[in-house]
BAPASE-58774 format. One record per residue (C-alpha): residue number from 1; z, y, x; residue in one letter. Coordinates in pm, whole numbers, plus 32768, in hexadecimal, padded with zeros to 4 digits. Each point is the difference from the previous one (the first is absolute). Example, Ala and Ser with C-alpha at 12.3 -4.5 7.8 and 13.67 -1.06 7.14 Angstrom:
! BAPASE-58774
pos 1	zz 830C	yy 7E3E	xx 84CE	code A $
pos 2	zz 7FBE	yy 8158	xx 8089	code S $
//
This chain:
! BAPASE-58774
pos 1	zz 9F88	yy DA87	xx F4BA	code M $
pos 2	zz 80F9	yy 7FC8	xx 7EEF	code D $
pos 3	zz 8057	yy 8133	xx 7F33	code P $
pos 4	zz 813A	yy 80C5	xx 8061	code L $
pos 5	zz 810D	yy 80C2	xx 7F50	code S $
pos 6	zz 8095	yy 813D	xx 8093	code V $
pos 7	zz 815E	yy 807B	xx 7FAE	code A $
pos 8	zz 80A2	yy 814A	xx 8051	code V $
pos 9	zz 817A	yy 7FF9	xx 8002	code L $
pos 10	zz 809F	yy 8137	xx 7F6D	code A $
pos 11	zz 814D	yy 7F89	xx 7F7A	code G $
pos 12	zz 80E9	yy 806D	xx 8115	code G $
pos 13	zz 8127	yy 80F1	xx 7FD3	code R $
pos 14	zz 7F6F	yy 80FB	xx 8106	code S $
pos 15	zz 8172	yy 804E	xx 807B	code R $
pos 16	zz 7F8E	yy 8086	xx 8151	code R $
pos 17	zz 7EF4	yy 80E5	xx 7F5C	code M $
pos 18	zz 8105	yy 808B	xx 7F0D	code G $
pos 19	zz 7EF7	yy 7FF6	xx 7EE6	code R $
pos 20	zz 7EF9	yy 7F1C	xx 7F75	code D $
pos 21	zz 7F24	yy 7FD5	xx 812F	code K $
pos 22	zz 7ED7	yy 7F65	xx 7F3C	code A $
pos 23	zz 7FD3	yy 8154	xx 7F58	code S $
pos 24	zz 8041	yy 80CF	xx 8133	code A $
pos 25	zz 7EDC	yy 80EA	xx 8056	code P $
pos 26	zz 7F31	yy 7FC5	xx 8133	code L $
pos 27	zz 7ED8	yy 80F7	xx 8019	code G $
pos 28	zz 7F58	yy 8011	xx 7EA9	code D $
pos 29	zz 807C	yy 7EA8	xx 7F7B	code A $
pos 30	zz 8143	yy 7F3A	xx 7FEC	code S $
pos 31	zz 8062	yy 7EFA	xx 80F8	code L $
pos 32	zz 7FC2	yy 7EF4	xx 7EFD	code L $
pos 33	zz 7EA6	yy 807E	xx 7FA5	code D $
pos 34	zz 7F99	yy 8012	xx 8169	code R $
pos 35	zz 8072	yy 7E90	xx 802D	code V $
pos 36	zz 7F42	yy 7F9C	xx 7EBF	code L $
pos 37	zz 7ECE	yy 80AF	xx 8085	code D $
pos 38	zz 8011	yy 7F4C	xx 8151	code R $
pos 39	zz 8015	yy 7E9F	xx 7F59	code V $
pos 40	zz 7EF5	yy 8046	xx 7EF9	code A $
pos 41	zz 7EEE	yy 7F08	xx 8027	code G $
pos 42	zz 80AB	yy 7F13	xx 80F4	code V $
pos 43	zz 8051	yy 7EFE	xx 7EED	code G $
pos 44	zz 7F8B	yy 7FA7	xx 7EA3	code Q $
pos 45	zz 8138	yy 8098	xx 7F50	code E $
pos 46	zz 810A	yy 80FB	xx 8058	code T $
pos 47	zz 8161	yy 7FD3	xx 7F86	code I $
pos 48	zz 810E	yy 810F	xx 8017	code L $
pos 49	zz 816A	yy 7F6A	xx 800D	code V $
pos 50	zz 8108	yy 80F6	xx 7F89	code T $
pos 51	zz 816E	yy 7FF7	xx 7F98	code A $
pos 52	zz 7F9E	yy 8093	xx 7E9F	code D $
pos 53	zz 7EBB	yy 800D	xx 7F3B	code A $
pos 54	zz 7F2E	yy 812F	xx 8067	code V $
pos 55	zz 7EC6	yy 80A2	xx 7F75	code D $
pos 56	zz 7ED3	yy 7F20	xx 8058	code A $
pos 57	zz 7F00	yy 807F	xx 80F1	code R $
pos 58	zz 7E9B	yy 7FA9	xx 7FC8	code P $
pos 59	zz 7FB5	yy 7EA4	xx 8097	code G $
pos 60	zz 8170	yy 7FC0	xx 805A	code V $
pos 61	zz 80DC	yy 7F10	xx 7F44	code R $
pos 62	zz 8173	yy 805D	xx 7FFD	code N $
pos 63	zz 8100	yy 7EE8	xx 8024	code V $
pos 64	zz 8177	yy 8035	xx 7FE1	code V $
pos 65	zz 80D1	yy 7F49	xx 810F	code D $
pos 66	zz 80AF	yy 7EDD	xx 7F5C	code E $
pos 67	zz 8128	yy 8006	xx 80F1	code V $
pos 68	zz 803A	yy 8173	xx 805F	code P $
pos 69	zz 80D7	yy 805E	xx 8114	code G $
pos 70	zz 7F8F	yy 7EDF	xx 80DD	code R $
pos 71	zz 7F25	yy 80D6	xx 80E8	code G $
pos 72	zz 7EA9	yy 7F8E	xx 8082	code G $
pos 73	zz 803E	yy 7E92	xx 7FB1	code L $
pos 74	zz 8034	yy 804A	xx 7E8A	code G $
pos 75	zz 7EC5	yy 80DA	xx 8006	code G $
pos 76	zz 7F33	yy 7EE8	xx 80A3	code I $
pos 77	zz 808A	yy 7F0E	xx 7EFC	code H $
pos 78	zz 7F94	yy 80DE	xx 7EE5	code A $
pos 79	zz 7EAC	yy 8033	xx 80A0	code A $
pos 80	zz 7FBD	yy 7E86	xx 8032	code L $
pos 81	zz 8078	yy 7FB4	xx 7EA0	code R $
pos 82	zz 7F10	yy 8101	xx 7F6D	code A $
pos 83	zz 7ED3	yy 7FCB	xx 80EC	code A $
pos 84	zz 7ECD	yy 7F6C	xx 7F5F	code T $
pos 85	zz 7F92	yy 7F60	xx 8141	code Y $
pos 86	zz 809B	yy 7F04	xx 80EA	code A $
pos 87	zz 8043	yy 8103	xx 811A	code H $
pos 88	zz 8072	yy 8168	xx 7FF1	code C $
pos 89	zz 7FF6	yy 8114	xx 8103	code L $
pos 90	zz 814C	yy 80B7	xx 7FF5	code V $
pos 91	zz 803E	yy 815A	xx 807D	code V $
pos 92	zz 8106	yy 8108	xx 7FC5	code A $
pos 93	zz 7FC8	yy 8153	xx 7F4B	code C $
pos 94	zz 807B	yy 80C9	xx 8125	code D $
pos 95	zz 7EEE	yy 7F95	xx 80F3	code M $
pos 96	zz 7F00	yy 8121	xx 7FE9	code P $
pos 97	zz 7F2D	yy 7FAE	xx 8124	code F $
pos 98	zz 7F9A	yy 7EA3	xx 7FAE	code L $
pos 99	zz 7EB7	yy 7F9F	xx 80AF	code N $
pos 100	zz 7EF6	yy 7F73	xx 7F17	code R $
pos 101	zz 7F4A	yy 7F45	xx 8115	code S $
pos 102	zz 8139	yy 7F4E	xx 8066	code L $
pos 103	zz 8051	yy 7FA8	xx 7E97	code L $
pos 104	zz 7E9D	yy 7F7C	xx 7FC9	code R $
pos 105	zz 801A	yy 7F36	xx 813F	code Y $
pos 106	zz 813F	yy 7F61	xx 7F71	code M $
pos 107	zz 7F5A	yy 7FC7	xx 7EB0	code A $
pos 108	zz 7EE1	yy 7F4B	xx 809E	code E $
pos 109	zz 80C9	yy 7F11	xx 80D4	code E $
pos 110	zz 7FFA	yy 7E89	xx 7F9F	code P $
pos 111	zz 8136	yy 7FC5	xx 7F1B	code R $
pos 112	zz 808C	yy 7EE1	xx 80C2	code D $
pos 113	zz 8167	yy 808B	xx 7FFE	code Y $
pos 114	zz 8129	yy 8063	xx 7F16	code D $
pos 115	zz 8020	yy 8150	xx 80AB	code V $
pos 116	zz 7F08	yy 80CB	xx 80D4	code L $
pos 117	zz 80B9	yy 810B	xx 80B4	code V $
pos 118	zz 7FC7	yy 80EF	xx 8124	code P $
pos 119	zz 80DF	yy 7FC0	xx 8130	code S $
pos 120	zz 804B	yy 812C	xx 80D6	code L $
pos 121	zz 80DF	yy 804C	xx 811F	code D $
pos 122	zz 8173	yy 7FA8	xx 7FDC	code A $
pos 123	zz 8067	yy 815F	xx 804C	code G $
pos 124	zz 7F78	yy 8084	xx 7EC2	code R $
pos 125	zz 812F	yy 7F6D	xx 7F3B	code S $
pos 126	zz 8147	yy 7F48	xx 8021	code D $
pos 127	zz 7F71	yy 7EB8	xx 7F81	code Q $
pos 128	zz 803A	yy 7F45	xx 8144	code G $
pos 129	zz 7F91	yy 7FE4	xx 816C	code E $
pos 130	zz 7E9D	yy 7F80	xx 7FDA	code S $
pos 131	zz 7F4A	yy 80C0	xx 7EF2	code E $
pos 132	zz 7FF1	yy 80E2	xx 7ED7	code T $
pos 133	zz 7F68	yy 7F6C	xx 7EC5	code L $
pos 134	zz 7F6B	yy 8100	xx 7F14	code E $
pos 135	zz 8072	yy 7F49	xx 7EC5	code T $
pos 136	zz 7FAC	yy 811A	xx 7F19	code L $
pos 137	zz 7E9C	yy 8009	xx 807D	code H $
pos 138	zz 7FB6	yy 7E93	xx 7FD3	code A $
pos 139	zz 7F52	yy 7F0F	xx 7F13	code I $
pos 140	zz 80D5	yy 7F00	xx 7F50	code Y $
pos 141	zz 7F92	yy 7EB8	xx 7F4B	code G $
pos 142	zz 808D	yy 7F99	xx 7EAD	code R $
pos 143	zz 8082	yy 7ED3	xx 80B4	code A $
pos 144	zz 8117	yy 80E2	xx 8095	code C $
pos 145	zz 80A2	yy 8028	xx 7EAB	code L $
pos 146	zz 80F5	yy 7ED8	xx 7FFE	code P $
pos 147	zz 807A	yy 8069	xx 815A	code T $
pos 148	zz 8021	yy 8169	xx 7F88	code I $
pos 149	zz 80B9	yy 7F98	xx 7ECC	code E $
pos 150	zz 80FE	yy 7F2F	xx 80C9	code R $
pos 151	zz 8040	yy 8126	xx 80E3	code R $
pos 152	zz 802A	yy 80FA	xx 7EDF	code L $
pos 153	zz 8107	yy 7F17	xx 7F62	code V $
pos 154	zz 80B9	yy 7FDE	xx 8147	code A $
pos 155	zz 7FF1	yy 8176	xx 8047	code G $
pos 156	zz 7F43	yy 7FC5	xx 8141	code S $
pos 157	zz 7F16	yy 8132	xx 7FF1	code L $
pos 158	zz 7F8B	yy 803D	xx 815D	code K $
pos 159	zz 7E7D	yy 7FDA	xx 8002	code L $
pos 160	zz 7FE4	yy 7F9E	xx 8169	code A $
pos 161	zz 80E7	yy 7ED3	xx 7FC4	code D $
pos 162	zz 7F33	yy 7F97	xx 7ED3	code L $
pos 163	zz 7EDC	yy 7FB9	xx 80EB	code L $
pos 164	zz 80D4	yy 7EF8	xx 80AD	code D $
pos 165	zz 7FC1	yy 7F19	xx 7EDA	code D $
pos 166	zz 7E91	yy 803C	xx 7FC9	code L $
pos 167	zz 7EA8	yy 7FBB	xx 80A2	code R $
pos 168	zz 7FC9	yy 8149	xx 80B6	code V $
pos 169	zz 7EC5	yy 8073	xx 80AC	code R $
pos 170	zz 802E	yy 8139	xx 80E4	code R $
pos 171	zz 7F0A	yy 8107	xx 8047	code I $
pos 172	zz 803F	yy 8066	xx 816C	code P $
pos 173	zz 8031	yy 8166	xx 8055	code E $
pos 174	zz 7EC2	yy 7FF3	xx 80D8	code S $
pos 175	zz 7F2E	yy 7FB5	xx 7EC5	code V $
pos 176	zz 80B5	yy 8107	xx 7F3F	code V $
pos 177	zz 7FAC	yy 8103	xx 810B	code H $
pos 178	zz 7E8B	yy 7FC9	xx 7FC2	code R $
pos 179	zz 801F	yy 8091	xx 7EB1	code Y $
pos 180	zz 812A	yy 80E6	xx 8020	code D $
pos 181	zz 8039	yy 8071	xx 816A	code P $
pos 182	zz 811F	yy 80D4	xx 7FA7	code D $
pos 183	zz 80AE	yy 7F05	xx 7F18	code L $
pos 184	zz 801E	yy 8116	xx 7EEF	code L $
pos 185	zz 7FCB	yy 7EE9	xx 7F00	code S $
pos 186	zz 8174	yy 7FB0	xx 8027	code F $
pos 187	zz 808F	yy 815F	xx 7FEC	code F $
pos 188	zz 80F3	yy 801F	xx 7EED	code N $
pos 189	zz 8068	yy 814B	xx 7F64	code A $
pos 190	zz 816D	yy 7FA5	xx 7FB3	code N $
pos 191	zz 80A2	yy 8156	xx 8043	code T $
pos 192	zz 7FAB	yy 817C	xx 7FD3	code P $
pos 193	zz 7FC6	yy 8012	xx 8178	code D $
pos 194	zz 7F06	yy 7EDD	xx 7FE1	code D $
pos 195	zz 7F4E	yy 80B2	xx 7EE3	code L $
pos 196	zz 7FEF	yy 813E	xx 80CC	code S $
pos 197	zz 7F63	yy 7F47	xx 8123	code W $
pos 198	zz 7F07	yy 7F56	xx 7F24	code A $
pos 199	zz 7FA3	yy 8158	xx 7F5B	code T $
pos 200	zz 7FBE	yy 808C	xx 814E	code E $
pos 201	zz 7F3C	yy 7ED1	xx 807E	code H $
pos 202	zz 7F27	yy 801E	xx 7EC4	code L $
pos 203	zz 7FCF	yy 8174	xx 8031	code R $
pos 204	zz 7F8A	yy 7FC1	xx 816B	code E $
pos 205	zz 7F1F	yy 7EDD	xx 7F8F	code F $
pos 206	zz 7F5E	yy 80D7	xx 7EF5	code D $
pos 207	zz 7FC2	yy 811F	xx 80FF	code A $
pos 208	zz 7F5B	yy 7F00	xx 80F2	code R $
pos 209	zz 7F23	yy 7F7C	xx 7EED	code R $
pos 210	zz 7F94	yy 815F	xx 7F90	code A $
pos 211	zz 7FA6	yy 8050	xx 8168	code A $
pos 212	zz 7F2F	yy 7EC1	xx 8015	code R $
pos 213	zz 7F48	yy 8060	xx 7EC5	code R $
pos 214	zz 7FC1	yy 8162	xx 8084	code E $
pos 215	zz 7F6B	yy 7F5E	xx 8138	code A $
pos 216	zz 7F13	yy 7F31	xx 7F34	code G $
pos 217	zz 80A9	yy 7EB7	xx 8045	code R $
pos 218	zz 8038	yy 7EFB	xx 7EF9	code S $
pos 219	zz 8160	yy 7FC6	xx 7F6A	code D $
pos 220	zz 807E	yy 7EB3	xx 8093	code V $
pos 221	zz 8150	yy 8012	xx 7F3F	code A $
//
């Protein structure tokens, strides 16, 4: 399999959180550090896309968004421009429950697409009547760049619309469920309430894991 770049987008304005959400604490780490931990080893390099230069983390290359204020589309553009390899897995910094098994499944799929993206039930978003495309949990090919650049110039920033102009391969929800039955991979900690929910979920998960260890069972997390 060809090598893969991985990019974490952390250049948003965090308006709904009311503070920089990348640095928001979740348990004993920040949201961003939890995401970086989840993607570690999935690809051959990790890129952090931010609005401004930040202190480098070991093994992570920082890239500043060339067109800030353009949302996820601008972040994907920066990631693909910086990526060493022809395809780049893109996730957001506010997704603390990314599932490594699902990410590895995506990384190992044949690269016969411009975009590889999970397709979930339409009710999870307002994208349309047929499906929800998880565009910030997707692999993009460098061949997407001309289309992305045209849309940036035109101010057409909706990621779901971008896919209309590209070769898209969808991962059905039934396949996603094999790796992530609760679909927690796609949980976004956008608000203080979201962060509180994630904190409580993590606390409960840690308690269950401790109980398994006490019972002599192996840790399957």
